[in-house]
Every structure is written in C-alpha cells, then in structure tokens.
N, C-alpha and C positions, 0 to 999 in steps of 0.2 A: 599186886596186879598180875593177872595171868598173862603169860606170854604165849603167843601162837607158835605152833610147831614151825611154821615158815620162818618166823623171826629167830627162833632158836637155832635152826639150821644155818641161817645167815651169820648169826653170831659165832657159831662154832667154826664156820668156814673162815672167818676173819682171824680168829684166835689160833686155829690149828692149820694154817696153810700148808705146813710141811706134811701133815698127816692127811689133809683133805685137799689135795691140789686141784686148782682150776685149770683145765687144759685149754689149748688154743681154740680159737673161734671156728665155728662151722657155719657157712653161709649157704642160703638157698634163695633162688630167684622165684618169686611167687606172683603170678598174675592175679590182680584183684578180681573179686566176684567169682572165684572158684566155687563150685558146688560143695555143700557140706559133705564130708566123707572123702573128698578128693585127696589123693596121696601127694604130698609135697616132696618127700624123700625118705630114705631109710636111714634113720639116725644110728641104729645099732651097727649096720654095715659100715657106715661112714666113720664111726668112732671106734670100730673094732670091739664092740660090746657083745656079750653073749645074750642073744635075744631070749633064750630060754630062762634067764635069770631076772629079766626085767620086772616081772610080776612080783617075785620074791623080794626084790630090792625097791619095790614101790616107786618105780620110775614115773616121773611126771614132768610137765613143762610149766614153769612159772614165768610171768612177765617180769622183766627187770624193773620197769618203771611204773608198775601198777596200771598198765594200759589194759585194754580189753584182752581177755584170754581167748584168742582166735584159733589156737591150735591145740592138739592133744597128741599123746603117744599111744599107738596101738601096742599093748603089752604082749600080744601074741606074735606080731610080726616085726616089731621095732620100727614101724613106719610112723612118720609125722603126718597127721591128717588134719584137714580143715574142720574146725569145730563150730565156728561162728562166721557169719558173713564178714569178708574183708573188703572194706571200702576205703580205697586209697585217699580219696578226697576228704573223708571224715578223719582219717588218721594224720594226714600230712598236708592237707590243703594243696597249695601250689608249689610246695618245695620240690626242687628237681630230683632230690634223692629222698626216698622214703624207706627207712629201716625200722623194723619192729624187733626189739631185743627180747629174747627169751632165755631162760635157764633150764637146762635139763638137770633135774635133781635125782640122784640115786642114793639109797640108804644102805647101811650094812656092807661095806663102810660108806660113809658119806662122801659123795663125789659130785662135783658140779661141772657142767659144760655149758659154755655160752653159745647160743644159737642166734644168728642174725638172719632175719627174713627180709630180703630186698623186695618190696612190694612194687610190682610193675604196673604201669598204667595201661588200662584198656579203654577203648573208645565207647564208654557207656554213658556219655553225656552229649546232648545236642547243643549247638549254639543257640543262645536266647538273647533277645533284645529286652531292655528294661520295660518298654511299653509296647502295647499292641499296635500303635500307630504313631507316626511322626508327622507333625503339621508345620507347613511353611506358608507364609503370606508373602507373595512376590509381586511387585508392581510390573505392569506390562511394559513399563519404560526401562526395565532392567536390561543392561547391555550384555551382548554375547560374551562369554568367558567368565561371567560372575560365578562365584563359588558359594556353596552352602554346605556346612559341616553336618554330617549325619551322625546319629548316635551309634555307638559300637555294639556289636554282639559279644556276649561273654560265654565262655565254655569252662565247665569245671575240670576238664582234663588238662593235660600239659603236653608240651612238645608238638609233634605232628598231629596229635589228636585234638588240638585246640583250633580256633578259627584261623584259616589260612587264606581265604579269598571271599570276595563278595561279587554278586551279580545283580544287575538292574534290568528290570523288564524293558523290552524294546519300546521306544516311544519317539515322538517327533521333536522333543525340545531339550531333553537332558541326556547327558552321558555320565559315566561314573569314573572316578579316578581313585585308586587305592594307594595308601601310603602306610609306612611302618613307623611306630613310635620307638623311642630309645630302648624301651624294655622288650621290644619285639612284637608288641600288640599291633594288629592290623586295624586300620580305620579307613573311611572313604569319604569323598565329597561329591556332591552333585555339581555338575558344571553345565551352565546354560549355553547351548550351542545354536539354538534357533530362537529368535525373539518371540515373546508371548503376545497374544492378542486377546484381550478380554472379550471383545465383541464376538470373537470366534469360539473361544472356550473359556469359561469362568472357573472350572474346577478340573484338576488333573490328578488321577490316582495312579501310583506306581507301586510295584512290588519289589522290595529289596530282599535278597536272599544271601545268607551267610553260610559258608561251607567249611567244615573242618577237613583235616587231612587224613583221617582214620580210614580203616577198612573193616567193615563197610563204612562208607562216608555218611556223615550225618549233616543235617542242615536245619536252619531256622529262618523264619521270614518275618517281615514287618511291612505294613502298608504305609506309603508316604502320600499324604494329602497335600496338594498344592492349590492354594486359593490365589487366583490372579486378581490383583487389585487394579482398579481403574486409574488411568492417567489421562490428563486433559490433552489427548492427542488427536481430537477430532473437532474441527471448527464447524459452526452452524452452516448448513448448506440449504439454499432454496431450490425448489424443484424446477424453477425457470429463471433465466437471467433477466427477463423483462416481463412485467405484468401490466396489462392494459385493461381499463374498465370504462364503461359509459354510464353516466349518472344523470338521469332526468332532473331538470330544475324543479325546485319546490318539493324535492323528495323529503319525506318526514324524517325527523330525528330517529335514529336507530336502524335506518335502512342499511342492509349489508351491501357494502360497496364491492368487496373483493375477498376471496379466500386464498391464502397463500400457504 
C-alpha cells in the first residue's frame, strides 16, 4: 500500500524526535471572513527562519486534524495568508473558543512547527426568528398583567455579537418584558396592560425586533398577530325602556303590533 508523503513525514517526526524537533507553538488571532490573500502574520520572522530558503525547503502548512486548509505560506515573503474563506460558525459553531491547528512543515532537514489560529468572531449574522409571524388568540376578558411568552430570535454569532435586546412596536394594549435564561440567552414576554375590547378591535398586529450587540448592529423582525376572542360581556339592550302600541279590535292575524 502506498503511503502519502504527508504520512511519511509524520511517521519520521514521531520516530526521530531528536533529529526532527517540534518547536513551541505560535499563535495568531484571525478575524473570520478575512479576504483571500490577506496576511495573518509572518511566520518566517516569528520563528527566526530564513525566508530565502523556504522555497528550497518546500515549506507548507498542513491542518493537524484534517480540517479545511484555510491558509498557506507565501514562499517569497514568509507570510501566512488566507487561502480559503474562514467561517467561524462552520468551524466551531457556538464554542466560545475556536482554534484551528496547523503544522508548518519544512524539509531538508525535516522540521515541524505547530501553528494555532484563534478565529475571532465578527458580526456577520443577523438575529432571526424561526417563523415569519407569531399568532396569539386572547379573550377580551383577559386581565391586565397576563403574560404571553414570545418565540426567541437566534443568532449564529457569539458573545456581544449575538442577541442582546428586543423592542416592541408602540401600541395601546401590550408592553414588553425581557429576561435572560440560565445560559445567557435573551427572551421576552408580552404583558397586557390595557384590557382588550373585541367590539373595538378584533385584530392587532405588532412588530417585534431583536437586536444584537455588534458593530455595526444587526437586527431581525417578526410580526405578532393577536386575534381578540369574544367574551359574553354584553347583555341584550332594548332601544327604549317602555314600548306602547295601539291595536284596533278585530285586527287580522299577522298584523304587526310593534317593532322593538
């Protein structure tokens, strides 16, 4: 079975550690979504390598864990440059620390250097609600102070770049109260502060907006539809307290006596 050159170099590195030492780690902080070709750092200067010999020593970067090869070495300058798009959410999801491990490999003689890329989150995602609208059916007999839990907005970013606050469109019946769950996620509730009257208004539409804490700030919206259900809060009412009518004798059956 053929063995790849990369596997061969790794095997030699483990067998001949004394001859092929692995030096200390070098770390760089890298904002995600940097443009291809952007410079992350100069690995030749940082490790004290002769940049003029990088090409002859076939210097290259290999991912330690077979992840995406997002960076490369400029053999003329010794700089590490962005090769492919770096998407922190794709690499590490919601992990608070996102580290991509690379190895700088040089030949003749074989030499390995571990490179850690600390991928920094940027505010490249907007808050989003699961649905385009949220619907509630509330009886007009509902009391002031009743609460109605709203669906959360979610954001692919972390820290300050994720959802920080909510805002409710100004209206006559509801106000908003925001709370924080144990994991730090923000959610909110509608609170009824003025009683509903179906005879006055059957449908109420409100706009709920979620904001993140990034710069520039991003937001997402959802429409809240409230249907006011009828309650038996109105007794039958006559237009007059007393009705009087005069009926001639011998009036035929079916004669209208009075309209109320």
